[in-house]
Structure formats: C-alpha cells, structure tokens
TIVO-143135 format. One record per residue (C-alpha): residue number from 1; x, y, z. Coordinates in pm, 1 decimal. Layout:
N
    k        c1        c2        c3
  NUM         X         Y         Z
...
END
This chain:
119
    k        c1        c2        c3
    1       9.7      -7.9      11.8
    2     302.1     230.2      98.3
    3     455.2     182.9    -246.5
    4     122.5     258.9    -428.9
    5      60.9     574.3    -245.6
    6     424.5     695.7    -302.6
    7     386.7     615.5    -670.7
    8      67.2     785.8    -703.3
    9     201.4    1093.6    -526.4
   10     485.4    1097.9    -763.2
   11     279.8    1037.6   -1076.7
   12     -50.8    1192.4   -1014.6
   13    -142.6    1197.1   -1352.0
   14    -171.4     801.5   -1349.9
   15    -523.3     683.8   -1291.6
   16    -610.8     534.8    -962.7
   17    -716.3     217.5   -1138.3
   18    -381.5     161.5   -1311.6
   19    -204.8     227.2    -996.0
   20    -411.9      -9.4    -803.9
   21    -378.7    -274.0   -1074.4
   22      12.2    -219.8   -1079.5
   23      44.4    -265.0    -711.7
   24    -233.5    -527.5    -648.2
   25    -419.0    -305.7    -398.6
   26    -797.2    -215.0    -387.7
   27    -882.6      85.5    -557.5
   28   -1114.8     226.3    -297.3
   29    -849.1     179.3     -10.2
   30    -592.5     366.9    -220.5
   31    -831.6     636.5    -275.7
   32    -918.5     664.5      86.4
   33    -553.7     655.9     209.9
   34    -460.9     936.4     -39.1
   35    -749.2    1189.7      57.9
   36    -696.2    1123.1     437.8
   37   -1039.6     924.2     455.2
   38    -907.1     637.3     604.3
   39    -587.9     581.0     767.9
   40    -445.9     237.5     902.9
   41    -472.1     150.1    1270.2
   42    -229.2     331.7    1481.8
   43    -248.2     653.5    1267.7
   44    -585.6     744.9    1361.6
   45    -469.4    1112.8    1505.4
   46    -578.5    1440.3    1421.3
   47    -364.5    1552.7    1128.6
   48    -304.7    1895.8    1005.4
   49    -201.4    1762.6     652.0
   50    -367.3    1448.3     497.9
   51    -127.6    1151.8     385.7
   52    -123.6    1288.8      13.2
   53     -41.9    1669.0     140.1
   54     241.7    1536.0     349.1
   55     355.2    1371.6      38.5
   56     347.1    1688.2    -155.5
   57     549.4    1833.0      88.9
   58     799.5    1568.1     104.8
   59     830.7    1569.0    -277.7
   60     894.7    1964.6    -255.3
   61    1172.0    1906.7      15.9
   62    1344.9    1650.7    -190.4
   63    1326.5    1884.3    -510.2
   64    1513.9    2139.0    -305.0
   65    1744.3    1879.3    -177.8
   66    1817.7    1759.7    -537.3
   67    1938.4    2110.0    -601.3
   68    2129.7    2148.2    -280.3
   69    1928.2    2409.1    -151.9
   70    1915.4    2471.0     212.7
   71    1582.6    2403.6     344.8
   72    1539.1    2472.0     717.0
   73    1247.9    2355.3     952.2
   74    1096.0    2703.7     941.8
   75    1046.6    2663.2     569.2
   76     893.4    2333.4     604.8
   77     653.7    2479.7     867.9
   78     555.7    2785.2     624.8
   79     501.5    2523.6     343.8
   80     258.4    2303.0     570.6
   81      62.0    2595.2     698.3
   82      16.3    2695.6     329.4
   83    -102.0    2344.3     239.7
   84    -345.3    2308.4     532.3
   85    -453.5    2690.3     546.4
   86    -402.6    2699.9     930.4
   87    -111.3    2702.2    1180.6
   88      63.8    2390.7    1272.4
   89     162.5    2324.3    1623.1
   90     483.3    2409.7    1798.6
   91     631.4    2054.8    1768.9
   92     471.7    1967.9    1423.7
   93     791.9    2005.8    1222.8
   94    1004.8    1792.2    1454.5
   95     736.5    1505.5    1431.4
   96     712.0    1562.8    1048.1
   97    1084.3    1490.8    1024.8
   98    1045.8    1176.5    1284.8
   99     771.0    1055.3    1050.4
  100     970.5    1098.5     737.3
  101    1335.3    1030.8     827.2
  102    1435.1     969.5     481.8
  103    1387.5    1321.9     378.6
  104    1665.9    1500.5     167.8
  105    1877.5    1771.0     258.5
  106    1763.8    2003.9     555.4
  107    1955.1    2201.1     779.1
  108    2059.4    1914.2     995.9
  109    2253.1    2091.7    1264.6
  110    1964.2    2308.9    1342.1
  111    1731.3    2046.6    1357.4
  112    1962.1    1827.5    1584.1
  113    1960.6    2131.8    1808.7
  114    1576.2    2164.7    1815.4
  115    1552.8    1797.0    1862.3
  116    1774.8    1827.9    2169.0
  117    1592.0    2117.6    2309.6
  118    1222.2    1991.3    2267.6
  119    1293.0    1610.8    2288.7
END
C-alpha cells in the first residue's frame, strides 16, 4: 500500500485504477488513504495535513535537496501552513521529520539542536 501511495504522489496523472492494478491493492482503499478518509490503525490521530498533502511536502523538500538548496525547518512549517491553510503546532515540524526520516537535505545541525531542546 505504501508503495502505491508513493507512486501515485510521484505520478498524479496516472489513474487510480492503473496504480491499484500495478500494486495489487484495492482502488477504494488507495483512494481513501490518499485523501485521508481512512488511515491505518495506529495512525488515527488528528492530522494537520492528509497523507497525500504530506507527500506533496516531502516531494517539495526532496526537489530542493536535489538542487542542494538549504531547506530549514521554518521553511517546512511555512509550506505546511500554506497547504493546510491553518497554523501547525509548535512541535509539528519535529514530528514531521520523525515520520519522514528519509527526507533530503535540510539544515541538519539546526534540526539536531531543536530535537535536543524539545525532545
């Protein structure tokens, strides 16, 4: 399922039916996961961004990383707030990076300091 979601986020022009066939997952479940209608057990928390919106943010960060552009946590927060059209919490950026440990280049030194301060 995760591979299908990642593929769809990277290739939004591909119809859901083709993605579901390619990864052998139910089309309705894939749709629900992408729109944040249904999330797997253990992830049923209030989310500022849907899984699909977080995927958009991850792609944006990785595009900056490909260009070796500095992308600080405050930039992630600004983009997230633009996507969800509301303010995110104080620790949202830290937990976002914890959820997405494979992200591209960010100001790692500053992030390490923030993690040390805020846990």
